[in-house]
C-alpha positions in Angstrom: -79.3 21.9 -17.2 -77.1 20.1 -20.4 -75.9 16.7 -20.2 -72.8 16.3 -19.3 -71.2 14.2 -22.4 -68.7 12.3 -19.9 -71.6 10.7 -18.2 -73.4 9.4 -22.0 -70.3 7.9 -23.0 -69.2 5.8 -20.2 -72.3 3.2 -20.3 -71.3 3.3 -24.6 -67.8 2.6 -23.8 -68.4 0.0 -21.2 -70.5 -1.5 -24.3 -67.6 -1.5 -26.1 -65.3 -3.6 -23.5 -67.6 -5.5 -22.6 -67.9 -6.5 -26.4 -64.9 -7.2 -27.1 -63.3 -8.8 -23.2 -64.0 -12.8 -25.0 -61.7 -11.6 -28.3 -59.7 -10.2 -25.8 -59.3 -12.9 -23.8 -58.8 -15.9 -26.8 -56.4 -13.7 -27.8 -53.1 -15.5 -25.8 -54.4 -18.1 -27.0 -54.3 -17.0 -30.2 -50.9 -16.2 -30.8 -49.8 -19.5 -28.7 -51.2 -21.4 -31.1 -49.6 -19.6 -34.1 -46.5 -19.7 -33.1 -46.5 -23.2 -31.6 -48.5 -24.1 -34.1 -48.1 -23.2 -37.6 -44.8 -21.6 -37.3 -43.6 -24.8 -35.9 -45.7 -26.6 -38.6 -43.9 -24.3 -41.3 -40.3 -24.4 -39.6 -40.6 -28.3 -39.6 -42.1 -28.9 -43.6 -38.9 -26.6 -44.3 -36.5 -28.6 -42.3 -37.7 -31.9 -44.2 -37.3 -30.4 -47.6 -33.5 -29.5 -46.4 -29.8 -30.6 -45.9 -29.9 -30.7 -42.3 -28.3 -33.2 -41.3 -26.8 -33.1 -37.5 -27.7 -29.5 -37.5 -30.0 -27.5 -39.3 -28.7 -26.1 -42.6 -31.7 -24.4 -44.4 -30.3 -24.7 -47.7 -33.0 -26.8 -50.4 -32.0 -29.8 -50.6 -35.6 -31.9 -52.0 -38.1 -34.5 -51.3 -35.1 -37.3 -51.4 -35.6 -37.7 -47.4 -39.4 -39.1 -48.0 -38.6 -41.6 -50.4 -35.3 -42.4 -48.4 -37.8 -42.7 -45.6 -41.0 -44.1 -47.1 -37.8 -47.3 -48.6 -36.7 -48.0 -44.4 -38.3 -50.7 -43.0 -38.6 -49.9 -39.8 -40.5 -46.8 -40.7 -43.3 -48.8 -42.9 -43.0 -51.2 -40.0 -43.9 -48.3 -37.4 -46.8 -48.0 -39.9 -48.7 -51.0 -40.0 -48.2 -51.3 -36.2 -49.8 -47.6 -36.0 -52.2 -49.0 -37.9 -53.6 -52.7 -36.1 -53.1 -49.9 -32.7 -54.7 -47.5 -33.6 -58.3 -49.6 -35.1 -57.9 -52.4 -32.3 -57.2 -49.1 -29.7 -60.2 -47.3 -30.8 -63.0 -50.3 -31.4 -61.7 -51.6 -28.1 -62.2 -48.1 -26.3 -65.4 -47.2 -28.0 -66.7 -50.6 -27.6 -65.8 -51.3 -23.1 -66.0 -47.5 -22.7 -70.3 -48.4 -23.7 -70.4 -51.2 -22.4 -69.5 -49.6 -18.9 -71.6 -46.6 -19.7 -74.5 -48.6 -20.1 -74.6 -50.7 -17.2 -73.9 -47.1 -14.7 -76.6 -45.7 -16.8 -79.5 -48.5 -15.1 -78.6 -45.9 -12.4 -76.6 -48.2 -10.1 -75.7 -48.1 -6.2 -72.9 -46.5 -5.6 -72.9 -44.8 -8.9 -70.0 -41.9 -8.2 -68.0 -44.7 -7.1 -68.1 -46.4 -9.3 -67.6 -43.9 -13.0 -64.8 -42.8 -10.3 -63.3 -45.9 -10.4 -63.3 -45.6 -14.3 -62.3 -42.5 -15.2 -59.3 -43.5 -12.9 -57.0 -44.4 -15.0 -57.2 -41.1 -17.5 -55.6 -39.4 -13.9 -52.9 -41.1 -15.0 -50.3 -40.0 -17.5 -49.4 -42.2 -20.0 -45.9 -42.9 -18.7 -47.0 -43.6 -15.0 -49.7 -46.4 -16.9 -46.7 -47.6 -19.1 -44.5 -48.6 -16.2 -47.1 -50.2 -14.3 -48.2 -52.5 -16.7 -44.7 -53.0 -17.8 -44.1 -54.4 -14.2 -47.1 -56.9 -14.2 -46.5 -57.9 -17.6 -43.0 -58.6 -17.3 -42.1 -62.3 -16.9 -39.5 -61.1 -14.5 -41.2 -58.5 -12.0 -45.0 -59.8 -12.7 -47.9 -62.2 -13.4 -45.1 -65.3 -13.8 -42.5 -63.9 -11.2 -45.9 -64.0 -8.8 -47.0 -67.7 -10.4 -43.3 -69.5 -10.0 -43.1 -67.6 -6.4 -46.7 -69.9 -6.1 -44.9 -73.1 -6.5 -46.8 -73.0 -10.4 -42.3 -73.6 -12.1 -43.9 -73.9 -15.3 -46.2 -71.2 -15.9 -45.5 -68.6 -18.8 -46.9 -65.0 -19.2 -44.1 -62.8 -21.1 -46.5 -61.5 -24.1 -44.1 -57.7 -23.4 -41.2 -59.7 -25.0 -42.3 -61.8 -27.3 -42.8 -60.3 -31.0 -46.6 -61.2 -32.1 -48.4 -60.0 -28.8 -46.1 -56.9 -27.8 -48.3 -55.1 -29.6 -51.0 -56.4 -28.1 -50.3 -55.6 -24.1 -49.4 -51.8 -25.8 -53.2 -52.6 -27.1 -54.6 -53.9 -23.8 -52.8 -51.8 -22.0 -54.2 -48.1 -24.1 -57.8 -49.4 -23.7 -57.1 -49.7 -19.9 -56.8 -46.3 -20.1 -58.6 -44.8 -22.4 -62.2 -46.4 -21.6 -62.8 -44.4 -18.4 -63.2 -41.6 -21.4 -64.6 -43.0 -23.9 -67.4 -43.6 -21.1 -67.9 -40.9 -19.6 -68.9 -38.6 -23.1 -71.1 -41.8 -24.4 -72.5 -41.6 -20.3 -73.0 -38.1 -20.7 -74.8 -38.8 -24.2 -77.3 -41.8 -22.9 -78.5 -39.3 -20.4 -79.1 -36.5 -22.6 -81.3 -39.0 -24.8 -85.8 -38.2 -24.1 -86.9 -40.2 -21.7 -89.8 -40.8 -23.3 -88.2 -42.2 -26.6 -86.9 -44.9 -24.1 -90.4 -45.5 -22.7 -92.5 -45.5 -26.2 -90.1 -48.6 -27.3 -90.4 -50.1 -24.1 -94.3 -50.1 -24.9 -93.7 -51.6 -28.5 -92.5 -54.2 -25.7 -88.9 -54.2 -27.0 -85.8 -55.1 -24.6 -83.2 -53.2 -22.4 -80.2 -54.4 -25.5 -82.9 -53.7 -28.7 -84.0 -50.1 -26.5 -80.3 -49.8 -26.5 -79.3 -50.7 -30.0 -82.1 -49.1 -32.0 -83.1 -46.2 -29.9 -80.7 -44.9 -28.2 -77.1 -45.7 -29.3 -78.5 -44.0 -32.5 -79.2 -41.1 -31.0 -75.4 -39.9 -29.6 -74.1 -40.7 -32.7 -72.4 -38.0 -33.0 -70.5 -38.3 -29.6 -69.7 -41.6 -31.0 -68.0 -39.2 -34.4 -66.2 -37.1 -31.3 -64.9 -39.7 -29.1 -63.5 -41.5 -32.0 -62.0 -38.7 -34.3 -60.2 -37.9 -30.6 -59.1 -41.4 -29.2 -57.5 -40.9 -33.5 -55.8 -38.5 -32.2 -54.5 -40.4 -28.6 -53.0 -43.1 -30.9 -51.5 -41.5 -34.0 -49.6 -39.8 -31.0 -48.7 -42.2 -29.2 -45.1 -41.8 -27.6 -45.2 -42.2 -24.5 -47.6 -45.2 -23.5 -44.9 -47.0 -26.1 -42.0 -46.1 -24.3 -42.9 -46.5 -21.0 -44.1 -50.6 -21.6 -41.8 -51.8 -24.6 -40.1 -49.2 -25.4 -40.4 -49.4 -28.7 -39.4 -53.6 -28.5 -38.6 -56.4 -28.9 -36.9 -55.3 -32.0 -38.8 -52.9 -33.8 -42.9 -55.0 -33.1 -44.3 -52.4 -31.3 -42.1 -49.6 -32.7 -44.4 -47.1 -33.4 -43.3 -44.0 -36.0 -43.3 -41.5 -33.1 -40.5 -43.4 -31.9 -38.8 -43.0 -35.2 -39.2 -39.5 -35.3 -37.1 -39.7 -32.1 -34.2 -42.2 -32.8 -33.5 -40.4 -36.0 -33.6 -36.5 -34.5 -31.9 -37.3 -31.5 -30.3 -40.5 -31.4 -29.1 -40.6 -35.4 -28.5 -36.8 -35.8 -31.0 -37.0 -39.1 -32.8 -33.9 -39.0 -34.1 -33.7 -42.4 -35.2 -37.7 -42.6 -36.8 -37.0 -38.9 -38.9 -33.6 -39.8 -39.6 -35.5 -42.4 -41.1 -38.6 -40.5 -42.8 -35.6 -38.3 -44.2 -34.6 -41.2 -45.7 -37.8 -42.2 -47.4 -38.3 -38.6 -49.2 -33.9 -39.4 -50.1 -35.6 -42.2 -52.2 -38.7 -40.4 -53.3 -36.1 -38.0 -55.0 -34.1 -40.7 -56.5 -36.9 -42.1 -58.7 -36.8 -38.7 -59.1 -33.6 -37.5 -59.7 -31.4 -41.4 -62.6 -33.5 -42.4 -64.1 -33.9 -38.6 -63.5 -30.7 -38.8 -65.8 -29.8 -41.9 -67.5 -32.0 -40.8 -68.5 -30.3 -37.8 -69.0 -26.9 -39.1 -71.7 -28.2 -41.6 -74.1 -29.6 -39.1 -73.7 -26.9 -36.9 -74.9 -24.9 -39.7 -77.3 -27.9 -40.4 -79.2 -26.8 -36.7 -78.8 -23.2 -36.5 -81.0 -23.5 -40.4 -83.0 -26.0 -38.6 -83.7 -23.9 -35.1 -84.1 -20.6 -37.1 
């Protein structure tokens, strides 16, 4: 009897489909990324060098908007604010998250409850976070009013309206929001460390703080790099937290580049200069993401070569 050709082709077709299924599943994501990231980014770059004002004008206008942008005192201040906010926000979130992770790593009672409490802020949007902390810090609705109501009339807690303190209020709120995220990833890294390393350090007489500082934390340094990159992305793109908390004020004390972009494009009708500001934010993101992507690729190849 001759074999049915259709029976022979079915396994082959099934193997081809199973091999291509992951790629086919990724097609919608890749198309969306192409449209919303690549195409829109190129369109924004072109608008930034066009003659656009209130409405888009595709005629080439040169790089004058970039020069005007960097001559703007408000833009310079916004970048200075971003640098200070980003530095303290990332460092503060990493330090707080690391301490929380180490404490939970001691196998404390009700560990799942503590993890939920520390992760809860991450489940809240930046808008809600900023609004709630605005109520707390505002002298007419928050701590200062509560102190006045109980008779302490001389008490002052007006940081959110103080030019010198307002940015630190934003930094504190950002750290409160993101420390749980850092804690979750770092805790996962701590739990992945070989227990024999810790036991060896303890046998050598190392105290618990020294064990973490010299043995455990250096072992999970790639996780710290990944968390730092994600937090830097949060910092560079910060908009809704600042708007909800201080609206960029008082004055320009808490203004960040994203607020300047929105103001130029939708309040002042300077589309080209707003696009130039958006491109500057994109450049800042690229300075974070591109080196990390290159480093991740090199590290993956080295690990593959080592295991191979």
